[in-house]
LODRENGU-331370 format. One record per residue (C-alpha): residue in one letter; x, y, z; residue number from 1. Coordinates in Angstrom, 1 decimal, always signed. Layout:
rest, east, north, up, nr
A, X, Y, Z, NUM
...
END
This chain:
rest, east, north, up, nr
L, -33.9, -6.8, -15.8, 1
P, -34.5, -10.6, -15.5, 2
A, -33.1, -12.0, -12.3, 3
A, -30.9, -14.5, -14.2, 4
S, -29.1, -11.6, -16.0, 5
R, -28.4, -9.5, -12.9, 6
P, -25.2, -11.3, -11.6, 7
A, -23.4, -11.0, -14.9, 8
L, -24.3, -7.3, -15.3, 9
L, -23.3, -6.5, -11.7, 10
A, -19.9, -8.2, -12.3, 11
K, -19.3, -6.1, -15.4, 12
L, -20.3, -2.9, -13.6, 13
E, -17.8, -3.6, -10.8, 14
Q, -15.0, -3.7, -13.4, 15
V, -15.8, -0.2, -14.7, 16
G, -14.2, +2.8, -13.2, 17
T, -11.3, +3.3, -10.8, 18
L, -10.9, +1.9, -7.3, 19
E, -10.0, +4.8, -5.0, 20
L, -7.9, +4.0, -2.0, 21
R, -6.9, +6.4, +0.8, 22
L, -3.8, +6.1, +2.9, 23
T, -3.5, +8.3, +5.9, 24
A, -0.2, +8.7, +7.9, 25
V, -0.5, +8.0, +11.6, 26
E, +0.8, +11.0, +13.6, 27
A, +4.0, +10.5, +15.5, 28
K, +4.6, +7.0, +14.1, 29
M, +6.2, +5.8, +10.9, 30
A, +3.0, +4.0, +9.8, 31
F, -0.2, +4.4, +7.8, 32
D, -3.7, +3.5, +8.8, 33
K, -3.6, +0.5, +6.4, 34
T, -0.9, -2.2, +6.2, 35
R, -2.3, -4.0, +3.2, 36
L, -4.0, -2.9, +0.0, 37
I, -5.7, -5.6, -2.2, 38
V, -6.7, -4.7, -5.7, 39
P, -8.2, -7.1, -8.3, 40
A, -5.8, -7.7, -11.2, 41
G, -6.3, -5.3, -14.1, 42
K, -8.3, -2.8, -12.0, 43
S, -7.3, +0.8, -12.2, 44
V, -6.4, +2.4, -8.9, 45
S, -6.1, +5.9, -7.6, 46
L, -4.1, +6.3, -4.4, 47
L, -4.8, +9.3, -2.2, 48
F, -2.1, +10.0, +0.4, 49
E, -2.9, +12.1, +3.4, 50
N, -0.2, +13.2, +5.9, 51
P, -1.3, +15.2, +8.9, 52
D, +2.1, +14.6, +10.5, 53
L, +5.1, +16.9, +10.4, 54
M, +7.3, +13.9, +9.5, 55
P, +7.5, +12.8, +5.8, 56
H, +6.3, +9.3, +5.1, 57
N, +7.0, +6.8, +2.3, 58
V, +5.3, +3.8, +0.8, 59
V, +6.7, +0.6, -0.7, 60
F, +4.7, -1.7, -2.9, 61
V, +5.8, -5.3, -3.2, 62
K, +4.4, -8.4, -4.9, 63
P, +2.7, -10.9, -2.6, 64
G, +5.2, -13.1, -0.8, 65
R, +8.2, -10.7, -1.5, 66
A, +8.0, -8.4, +1.5, 67
Q, +10.7, -10.4, +3.4, 68
R, +13.0, -10.0, +0.4, 69
V, +12.5, -6.3, +0.3, 70
END
């Protein structure tokens, strides 16, 4: 592949498929191992939740800048 064509092809390949994100609950705390998930607009996402704790956990997704309102 010519060097000039590589960036455009790589950009297209990055848009293909699903982005897989894993959230794991932190034991004995009402928290997950990540506090922020950033996904490109239009990208398909699979969320994998793992809870090794005895306590149930929940997740809330908000638009950027709306966390205070929630």
